[in-house]
TIRO-947204 format. One record per residue (C-alpha): x, y, z. Coordinates in steps of 0.25 Angstrom, whole numbers, plus 5000, padded with zeros to 4 digits. Layout:
<sites>
XYZ/...
</sites>
This chain:
<sites>
500753045129/500952915136/499852805137/499352765149/498652635155/497452715152/497652745138/498352595134/497652505128/498252375131/497652285121/498652355111/499752325120/499552185118/500052085107/498852025104/498651925092/498752005078/498451935067/497651935053/497451785053/496051775054/495151695064/494151645054/494951565044/494051595031/494651465024/493851445013/494251565007/495551595012/496151435009/495951454994/496751584995/497951505001/497751394990/497951504979/499151544987/499751424987/499551384971/499751524969/501351514976/501351354968/501451324984/501751164980/502951214971/503551284982/503251174992/504151084982/505051184980/505351204995/505351044995/506351014984/507450944993/506450875003/506250735003/504950694995/503650655004/502550604996/501150584996/500550524984/499150564982/498150474981/497350514966/496050554968/494950534957/494950644947/493250654947/492750754956/492750864967/493550804980/492750764991/493150755006/493950625003/494850694995/494950805005/495550705016/496250635007/497050765000/497150845015/497650715020/498850705008/499050875008/499450875024/500350755023/501150815012/501150945018/501350885031/502750825024/502950945017/503151025029/504150935035/505250915025/504750855013/504350875000/503050815001/502450844987/500950814984/500550764970/499050764970/498350654960/497250604953/496550474949/496050514934/495550374929/494650274930/493050274930/492450384938/492950484928/492650394915/491350374921/491150534921/491350544907/490450414904/489350504912/489750644904/489450544892/488250474895/487750604899/487950664882/487450544878/488950504875/489450344873/490750334880/491050224871/490950314859/492050414863/493450384861/494050314872/495250434874/493950534873/493350474883/494850474891/495050604888/493650644895/494150574908/495250644908/494750784908/493650744918/494950704929/495750834925/494450914926/494250854941/495750844945/495751004943/494651014951/495150924962/496451004963/495751134967/494951054977/496350984984/496951144984/495951174990/496051095002/497351145003/498251034996/499551044991/500150964979/500550964965/499150994959/499651054948/500350934944/499550814949/499650664945/498450604938/498250474932/497750514920/499050614917/499850544905/500850504914/500150434924/499450354914/500750314907/501250284920/500050194924/500150124911/501550104915/501250054928/500349944921/501349894910/502149864922/501349774929/501049724915/502549694911/502749624926/501649534922/500749584934/499649614926/498749504918/497349504914/496549414919/495049394922/494549394936/493349444944/493549594945/492549694953/491849754940/490949864940/489849834929/489550004931/490850054927/491049924918/492549904924/493249814934/493749874948/494649884958/494349844973/494650004976/493650034967/492449954973/491649984987/490649894994/489349954998/488049855003/487349794991/486149694989/486449564982/485549444976/486149324983/485849164980/486249034984/486448944973/486448784972/487448724964/487248574960/488348474963/488748414951/488448264950/489648164954/489848204969/489248164981/488448284983/487848284969/486548354970/486848454979/486948594978/488148694984/487548814987/488248954985/487949104989/488149224980/487849364982/487949374967/487049284959/487549344945/489049274948/488349144946/488449114932/489949154937/489949044945/491048934942/491248864957/490848854969/491848884982/491848804996/492748815007/493448695014/493348765027/491748755028/491048645032/489848605020/488548515021/487648445012/486148505015/484848455010/483648535010/482648485018/481548585017/481448715006/480448855006/480948914994/480648944980/481748914971/482948864981/483248714985/482148614989/482048484998/483148384994/484148484989/485448454993/486448584996/487748615002/488048725010/489148755020/488548705034/488848855040/487848915029/486848815028/485648855035/485748965031/485648955016/484548875020/483848965026/484049045012/483348955004/482348925015/482548775016/483048675026/484248585024/484748465033/486148455032/486648305025/488048295028/489448385026/490048415014/491648395015/492548505006/493148384997/491548364994/491348514989/492848504983/492348394974/491048444970/490548494956/489348594954/488548624942/488248774940/486848844945/486648894933/487048754924/486348744910/485748904913/485848974899/486748844894/487948884902/488448834918/488648694914/490048694919/490448624934/490548724946/491648664955/491748684970/493148774974/493648774990/493748904991/494448995005/493549115002/492249015006/491549045019/490248995026/490049145032/488849155022/488249095009/488248945007/489848915009/490048894995/490449014986/489949024971/491149064964/490949144951/492549164948/492149284937/491449364949/492349364962/493949354966/493849244977/492849174967/493949184955/495149164965/494549034971/494148984955/495649034951/496048954962/495548824958/495748834942/496748744939/495848644948/494648674940/495348654928/495748514932/494348494935/493948524920/493248664924/493548784918/494148884925/493849004916/493049114923/491849154916/491549314913/490149294917/489849464918/490249574908/490549714910/489349774911/488849664921/488049574911/488249424911/488949364898/489049244892/489649174903/488349174911/487449094902/486049114903/486449254909/487249324899/486949364883/486049234881/485149264891/483749324886/483749464889/485249494888/486249464900/485949474916/486749584921/487349584935/487549744937/486949844927/487649984925/486950044935/487549954945/486249894947/485949744948/485649684935/484849554932/485949464935/485749404948/484149384944/484649304932/485549214940/484549194951/483349154941/484349054934/484648994946/483148974951/482848914940/484048814940/483348794954/484748824958/484548954968/484648914983/484249044989/484149184985/484349344995/484849464994/486149505003/486549645005/488049655006/489349735003/489449724988/490749794980/490249914972/491150024962/491550134971/491150234959/489850174953/489450124966/488749994960/489149864963/490149784956/490249634952/491449544950/491749514937/492749414930/493249524918/494749524911/495549634920/497049654921/497549614933/498949634942/499349524950/499449524964/500049394966/501149364955/502549364957/503249484952/504549404950/505149454962/504249354973/503249464974/501849494969/501149634969/500349594982/501549544989/502349674985/500949754990/500949695003/502349715006/502349865001/501249885011/501949835023/502949935019/501950045018/501650135030/500050155031/499150255039/498450215046/499050075046/497750005044/497850035029/499249935028/498349825032/497149875022/498149865013/498749745014/497449675015/496949735001/498249684996/498349555001/496849514994/496749574982/496649514970/497549544956/497449704953/496349714943/496849834935/495949844923/494649934920/493849934910/493750084907/494150184897/494750304908/496150264914/497450204909/497450074901/497749954903/499049994894/499449834890/499249754876/498749614879/498649474871/497349384872/497849324884/498149434893/499549434891/500149594892/500949634881/502449674888/503049754878/504049874884/503949944870/502549954871/502349964885/503150094884/502350154873/501050124879/501650224892/502250324884/501050344875/500350354890/501250464895/501050534881/499650534879/499050474891/498350324891/497450374881/498550314871/497950194874/496750214869/497150304857/496850254843/498050164840/498650144853/498949984851/499850014839/500450124847/500850034858/501049894851/501949964841/502549844834/501849744841/500449794836/500049674828/500349574839/499049554846/498949644859/497749704863/497749834871/497149824885/496049924886/495649914901/496150014909/496950014924/496250034937/496250174940/496950124955/498150084945/498150224940/498350274954/498950154959/500250194948/500150354953/501550334961/502050314948/501850434941/501850534953/502850474963/503750424952/503650514941/503650644947/505150704953/504150774965/503650634972/504450504975/504050364975/503650294984/502550394990/502650415004/501150405007/499950385000/498550435007/497250395002/495950345008/495750215014/495050155002/496450164995/496950045003/496249984992/496450074981/497650194980/498450124990/498349994984/498450024968/499750084972/500249984981/500049874971/500549964957/501750004965/502049854971/501949804956/502649904951/503849944961/503649844971/503149934984/502150034985/502150184981/502050224997/502650235009/501450235016/499850265014/498950335022/497550335022/496350405026/494650375029/493550425023/492750535027/491250525033/490250605038/490050655052/489350525054/490250445050/489550405034/490050415023/490050535015/488950555004/488250654995/487050564997/487150575013/487450715012/488550705022/489950745012/490850835017/491450925004/492750965006/492551074996/491351125005/492151125017/493351195011/492351315005/491551315021/492851305030/494151305021/495051165018/495951185031/494651125039/494451015030/495950985033/495950995048/494650895047/495650805039/496750825050/496050815061/495350655057/495850525058/495950525044/496350365042/495050335047/493750395040/493450535044/492150605046/491850755042/490550825042/490050995048/490350955062/491950895059/492151005050/491651115062/492451035071/493751055063/493351195059/493451225075/494751165075/495151245064/494751365072/495251355083/496851325076/496651445067/496351525080/497751475085/498451495073/497951655073/498251685089/499651645084/499651725072/499251835080/500251825092/501351815080/501151945076/501851985086/503151895084/504451945081/505051825081/505751855095/506351705099/506551665114/507451545116/506651425120/507351425134/506751575137/505451525133/504451515144/503951385147/502651405140/503451425126/504251315128/503151225129/502451265117/503751235108/503751115116/502351075111/502651115096/503851025098/502850895101/501850955090/502950945081/503150805083/501750775083/501550845070/502650795064/502350645068/500950665064/501150695050/502050585048/500950485053/499950575046/499250585059/498550735056/497550715067/498650705076/499150815072/498050915071/497550865085/498950905091/498951045084/497551075086/497651035101/498951115102/498351235097/496951225103/497751185117/498951225120/499051355110/497651405112/497251355125/498551375132/499851415127/499151545119/498351575130/499451585140/500251645131/499351765128/499551855139/501151855136/501051865120/499851985123/500552045133/501952035136/503152125131/503752125117/504952075127/504151955134/504951825131/503751755135/502951845124/504251815114/504151665117/502751655116/502651725103/503951645098/503051515102/501751565096/502651575083/503251435085/501951385088/501251445074/502451385066/502351255069/500951235069/500451315056/501651215051/501051085056/499751125052/500051165038/499851035031/498351025039/497851155037/498751225025/497751335024/497651385038/499051375041/499651435028/498551555031/499251565046/500651555040/500551675031/499951745042/501151735048/502051745037/501451825028/502551805018/502651675019/502451575006/501551475014/501751385025/501751255017/503151285012/503551285029/504051165035/503451105049/504351185059/505451115065/505151125079/506351115089/506751015099/507151105110/505751145109/505251015115/505151005131/504550885135/504950935151/504351055148/503050995142/502850905156/503051025164/501851105157/500950985157/500951015171/500851165171/499551145161/499051025170/498951145180/498451255171/497351165167/496651165180/496851315181/496151335169/494951235172/494851315184/494651455176/493951405167/492951365178/493051505183/492751555170/491551495167/490951525180/491451675177/492051685190/493251755182/493351785165/494651765163/495751675167/496651795172/495651825181/496051715190/497051685199/497051525199/497551455213/498151325207/498351215219/499251115214/499550985222/500250915211/501750945213/502150905201/501151005194/501451115204/502951105201/502651125185/502251255189/503451315194/503751445187/502551435178/501651555178/500351465180/499651605179/500251625166/499751455162/498551495165/498051625162/497851695174/498451805182/499051715193/499051595199/499251545212/499751405213/499651345226/500251215232/499051185242/497951105242/496751145233/495551205239/494251145238/493451175224/494851205218/494651175203/495551045199/495450945187/495550815189/496650795178/497550875185/497650815200/498350905210/497851035203/496751135208/496351275205/495651395211/495251515204/495451655211/495151785205/496451875200/495951985207/495651925221/497351895220/497452065219/497752055205/497252165193/496952155179/498152205169/497352285160/498352235148/498552095150/497152055158/498051995168/497952005185/499052035191/499452105204/500352195196/499552285188/499652425191/501152415195/501552495184/501052635184/500952665170/500052545166/499552535179/498352435173/499152325169/500252225175/501652245177/501952135166/501052225157/501352355161/502852315158/502552265145/501752405141/503152475143/504052385134/502752405125/502852575127/504252565127/504252505112/503252595109/502252505106/501152585115/
</sites>
């Protein structure tokens, strides 16, 4: 029995897409299975084996802190790093990613102390190495937790062998780096005002400080001019927002560039301030405002010259209080003095401010020559209490010493005590309150103070015996470094130019000690044998060896009876992470020094980028990186900072449970990550929609490639449309590679998504569905189209693989079920012959005409005049000869997905559809049936030759020929 037209189900003769790749992604369930697959096959090891002979590309990981679950900032950071390392791995490099963790420091120490307090335990009663052991175990636990969370994000790296700052080898290297600074004369013990956290009882680095609004007491204070001057009996008035620093005052600064005057009070309406007849000295620009503050009126008597000011000697406003403050207070010229606010004079307490300290030290020799002791007092202790260097406020005070800040970060009674003393001496000019930006510890979120205390520093400006300084080396290294975005270079340079000496010491227990011995004068023991014993012990036992019983005797050896003291301070954790390039990049054979790139948040210009730069320049003379890439911070959809109190946080673990890691990764790839980004439900939905379109495009290609027999059509024999698609792949290859090189992932993502949505789904695939579904197995057009879809799929999944590793792996394994992993592949080598700029220019013209046709068809569909575009015959009027000539030899009906298309050079009739952006083209839509065309029962095209074949009377001649071929092949 033979088939007849009536018994054939034509749909079974079509080459429709066939795939098991689901439209619904199910990423939350599928992704963990792929993570397990990669772990089971040891993908990381396979990548290293495959890349063994390739040049290395190294991104050195800035270590996150091991003290909690990852947040959205971690996710952003790790995804960016993973995309970079994957992209270079797939472009011919051995791009090895070694994750790292910062393990020492206060946050972990606090957690253990909290546990102790809850159990009624006193930390100081616990042996230090027992305490350190608990800190180590706490960090190790969170490293394990974060490892699993990073793996769930799809990050590939050496998580079985990461670097940690608490590893014995790392601690030994950190100590060794510190000893290099010590033996080269860069390390010194000094007494300077440092940022001090009373709450945490430790010095803080600039990177550990953030600024918040804070309300401060403000006071204006009168300093009496001593006898022996033409201005004797007058008062110099200062203004400060830190009344508690008045006991530490040792000078008043003025500016030679400001105009000053002597003023007399003519009337006063205040309880404690100046009275009529008093003479006061102010900067002229601030005199009226100051008078208003004190509720008085003044009359200007005369100018006060800079020479007069420089010769003045003042009495301390607390003179005699508590039996102290008998010393003279000199006037010092200072560039930091302005007449923008205050009085034009700056109260100078060298133990409580950097500029005060520098001004005092700049005049130290001059002060000694004038018989003024340049010693800087220690007026406040580590707990925020006044010391004996603050007579009347310290231990000698009835009721005990006044306190600046208490253990909870609250304001103590120091300001009140000082203000009351000034009022009693009738030297308080005025008082008030000011809300301003004030430094807080980024850990405790509590205000800090500036406090003079002995600390260990590294010189920024000391000659390093080669005509350079640490500062000059660092600035030179910045100029030699590539920054993305470029503004990062200016920011880091400004920080290095202005920064003071590097404070290394912290007064805590959990960290690498400043493993040096010193004499009473702060001189560091320089003994290679002692240093070698220290490093060897740390290598074998970790930094706990420094705190073990008998450590002094062990390390000093034969010098044990000499007067050398072990330093008990620990190193700033930024020195730990800043040294990580030594025990990772230098010491691991699978890495190299310097790193090709460091990538972190923009706050790390003052953190890890900064400390790594100084550490490396101090010991090696150059930066440990060739490039620095920075990202911004993630805000909510309204641009607000995410916080639990606002309830606007986006938790990466929740996103992965609900939508999948690839959705989170797609969001990262579509942001301008170097700026602050926004994230919330609406933005996630936008990315989910974009992902769905991308996935459906991959799914259609996989379904089409189910019919791929691997046949090849020579480029010259391909239809122009296929040649155009290969040309576009050539263009995209340049964009993708340049984008990965420039770390411009949004540029890549935008180009690929637009290509897949606009040029493939809505153009090429739409046009070629007829040929792919309906043409015969021998059709060159169909073979060429399948071949091009094969290239499209291969290029797209590989280009997208670094960004969307789960989805592309799933698609690759669906296409290649026997493959190990897409991520072991390289980016495609796009042949140069695919590039055809002339053809591309021609098809730009063709697509212009097509856009008018499709616009006209859309109107007809919207009005229900036609259902499918195949029911239409567009009559296309083209007055533009350039556009018309581009259509020669082109089947515009096929390109427009219509049954026929008529091109006319005549003038378009009134009412013809046109687009303003395509002048010279107009379209009138007519129905195929009105042109005597009949619908093919197989392809649904309307043609004039339906019924020409007696065997298949309800199909077109083309489709009848296909059916005969299929029948001859036994396929129907």
